[in-house]
N, C-alpha and C positions, 0 to 999 in steps of 0.2 A: 672621590666618587660622590655623586650627589644622592639625595634621598631616593629619587625615582629609580636610579640604577640599583641601589641597595635593596629596595623593595622588590624589584623585578628579579634580581638574583635569588633572593630568599624564596619568592613565589615559585620560580622555576624548580628549584631544588625540592621545595615542599611537595609540589605536584608530582615530581619524579618519584620521590620516595613513597608518597602516599599510594601512587599507582602500583609500585612494586609490592607494597604491603598488602594491598587489596587483591592483587592477582596471584600472590604466591601461595603455593600449596604446602610449602614447608613452614611449619609454625615458628621455628627459630628464625628463619629468614624474614618472615613477616613481622615478627617482634622487633628485630633489629632495624628493619626498614621503617617501621612506625616510629621507633625512637628517633631515627634520623629526621623523619618528617616533622615530628614535634619540635626537634631542635631548630629547624629552619622556620617553623611557624612562630616559635618563641622569639627568635632573633628578629624576625620581621616586625613583630609587635613591639619589641624593644626599640628598634630604629624609629618606628612611627611615634612612640611615646616620647623618646628623646627629642625628636623634631618638634613635637607639640610644646614640650617644656622650653625648648630654645626660643620658640616664637613668643612665649609668655614671659620668659626671663628678662628680655630686654637687655639693658646694659649692666645688670647686676653682676659684679665681678665674682662674688662668691658662688652664685648659681652657675656661671659660666665654667668655673673651675670644677664644680661637681659634675656638670655635664661632660666635661673633658675626661674626668675620671671614669664616668660610666662608659663613654665611648672606648676608652682604653681597655676596660674590662671586656667589652664586646669583642674587641680585636683579639684579646687573649683567648677568648672562647673559640674564635675562629681558628686561631693557630693550634690550639689543643685538638680541635676537630680535624684539622688537616693532618696533624701528626698521627692521630688515631687511624685515619684512612690510609696513610702511608705505611703504617705498621701492619695493617691488614693485607696490603699488597705484598 
């Protein structure tokens, strides 16, 4: 998946959860929706930051390894998020 697709997915989910949070009359539901919105916003910022670092890193092997580690951590966060959603269902 390329950067544009990742950013689009994050943006879609952020907008969805933000809308739910702002339109909810239930405080607990609004809080949970806002937490999810922030999760997607943070994820989007992380993808953009990693992309910028990749562009600057060039062929530095150590930096590439650290970038790969960071991407792995982001993937784990997405898996944890998916598990949380599945448990709620």
